[in-house]
C-alpha positions, -999 to +999 in steps of 0.1 A: -661+678+044-665+641+036-642+611+034-627+609-001-604+588-023-578+616-020-579+615+018-576+577+017-546+579-006-530+604+017-535+582+048-522+551+029-491+570+020-485+581+055-494+550+074-494+518+053-457+510+057-453+527+091-444+507+122-463+510+155-434+531+168-436+558+141-455+588+154-462+621+136-473+641+167-441+654+183-453+647+218-462+611+210-429+607+190-410+619+221-424+590+240-423+564+213-387+570+205-378+560+241-399+528+241-398+513+206-366+499+191-358+498+154-385+481+134-412+490+158-402+464+184-409+466+221-405+441+250-435+418+255-452+428+288-455+392+299-418+384+294-388+387+317-385+390+355-416+408+370-408+441+387-429+470+400-443+488+369-418+469+347-390+491+360-354+479+356-343+457+385-314+470+406-295+446+429-284+464+460-259+455+488-268+452+525-247+482+536-243+506+507-273+508+483-253+524+455-283+540+439-273+577+438-279+577+400-316+571+405-344+596+407-369+572+423-364+539+441-394+515+440-394+489+467-416+464+484-424+460+521-439+425+525-450+429+561-485+429+577-479+423+614-498+455+622-532+445+608-564+447+630-586+426+607-577+404+577-540+397+570-524+391+537-510+425+526-475+409+530-482+395+495-490+430+481-455+437+466-455+404+448-490+409+435-482+443+421-451+430+404-472+404+386-493+431+369-485+438+333-493+467+310-496+496+335-483+526+316-457+533+301-475+565+290-496+586+313-522+601+290-533+628+315-499+640+326-483+634+292-452+616+305-436+582+306-420+581+340-401+548+337-385+561+305-380+597+313-366+594+348-340+571+364-362+546+381-355+511+394-372+484+415-346+478+442-363+448+457-378+444+492-368+458+525-346+431+541-367+424+572-348+406+599-379+389+615-412+378+601-426+378+637-415+411+653-434+443+644-410+466+662-380+451+645-397+453+611-404+490+616-368+496+625-357+477+594-380+498+572-368+531+587-331+522+583-337+511+547-355+542+537-329+564+555-303+549+532-324+557+501-328+593+512-291+596+520-284+588+484-307+617+473-333+594+459-371+596+463-386+565+480-418+550+467-430+519+486-455+491+481-469+475+513-476+457+533-500+471+558-504+508+565-482+507+596-452+508+573-459+545+566-448+555+601-412+543+598-410+556+563-421+591+575-396+589+603-369+587+576-384+612+552-392+637+579-361+632+600-348+668+593-381+686+593-418+675+594-434+670+560-470+675+548-491+647+535-518+638+510-535+608+525-561+589+504-578+563+525-611+550+540-596+554+575-578+583+592-553+559+608-548+582+638-560+558+664-544+550+698-530+519+714-551+487+711-544+458+734-511+473+743-499+479+707-498+515+693-478+509+661-505+490+643-519+500+609-547+521+625-524+546+640-493+555+619-502+591+614-509+598+651-475+583+658-458+603+630-473+636+643-462+628+679-427+619+667-424+653+650-420+640+615-455+648+601-470+683+601-507+678+608-516+713+596-502+704+562-520+671+561-552+663+542-571+630+545-595+622+516-621+595+513-627+588+550-658+568+559-670+539+580-681+531+615-648+538+632-650+576+629-653+580+667-617+568+672-601+594+649-606+626+669-568+631+668-570+640+631-591+672+635-578+680+670-542+681+657-552+703+627-555+678+599-581+685+572-605+656+568-627+652+537-652+623+541-661+602+511-698+612+515-689+648+509-669+643+477-699+640+455-713+672+469-682+694+466-667+677+436-632+664+427-619+698+415-628+714+449-611+685+468-580+690+447-580+728+454-584+722+491-556+697+491-532+720+472-541+748+497-533+726+526-500+712+515-487+744+499-453+744+484-435+724+512-422+689+511-451+664+509-456+627+512-484+609+494-499+578+510-525+557+491-544+530+509-562+507+484-592+505+507-599+542+498-615+526+467-649+511+470-648+473+475-664+469+441-630+481+427-607+467+454-621+438+475-586+424+481-578+444+513-579+438+550-605+464+560-629+471+531-655+499+535-684+504+512-691+539+498-656+545+485-639+562+456-641+549+421-609+543+402-616+573+380-621+596+410-589+583+426-569+588+394-583+624+391-573+632+427-538+620+422-533+636+388-546+669+403-515+670+425-492+676+395-465+700+406-468+692+443-435+690+461-435+652+466-406+637+485-419+602+489-450+580+488-466+546+492-494+523+481-505+499+508-530+473+520-533+452+488-542+417+501-545+397+469-559+365+484-593+381+489-596+390+452-594+362+427-600+386+398-566+404+405-585+438+401-572+450+434-536+445+424-543+460+390-557+491+406-529+493+431-504+491+403-522+519+385-522+542+415-485+535+420-479+545+384-499+577+389-478+586+419-446+579+401-458+601+372-463+629+397-428+626+409-415+634+374-428+670+380-420+675+417-398+705+424-378+684+448-366+661+420-360+690+396-340+709+422-315+681+427 
């Protein structure tokens, strides 16, 4: 069949006077009806007050968060007192808030999470000290505990990776959770120079605190010269997939192994931006060559659709080391992918 005057006339009749929000496919119309207003109008992505993923902003009180109508609370943790190399991840939340045009539609998962769930950016953890790591971790745990008490799923933007430990202490307070951990580093190291709560050890600490189940934990993308300090991962029962092995076994097999490891139980997803190769994410404190592409990372996350997610984070974006803003762009995209997964989590749908 060839293009014809009759086909052109039919397309003109259907589309010439249609607005950008008029869709004929029912799946696309379902999304468009939530985003476009009358006349095909939608908010300009560069207008208004910047928030994480352009989610509505929700002002919260210091004592009572008053967010029990939400499905997911997005929030920032501008703290990098736990870094072992380059600092600057304290500016990660602000950098991700400055990124426009991530979403609103997830083409692979066929959802628009900001528009199909109750989601808000509730601001940053109110940290009492910019100098005290222990106090900051206590503040983070207390803040996330309030979110959980409201029956809301926490989704954080760091900040360095040490923030995952206090978040897990709140998420796993009643019973240890499993974890999908996408990173260049296992982050199960011990004490360095008298400090064990740095960003290289949150998951050792979480296991030893009884809030993380190592046998339901998988670490993906691991590489670099620090492998010798991560024996805790495998000795505790974690599954470790090194970046060098991913090309050999393939993304689909990695996804299958991850789903087998986490099972149906409550699971946390932690995404360190340095899991990406530095060509995609130079703006981080401890870059490691040989990492994931953005396409691989998105496929990994999307492959977890239906996992029983109860929380997550994106960490270690240090924007000062990337004048292109690509690191923040990719961080925001991974945050969007995780948020999209939460739309399908049994935990949310059982509330």
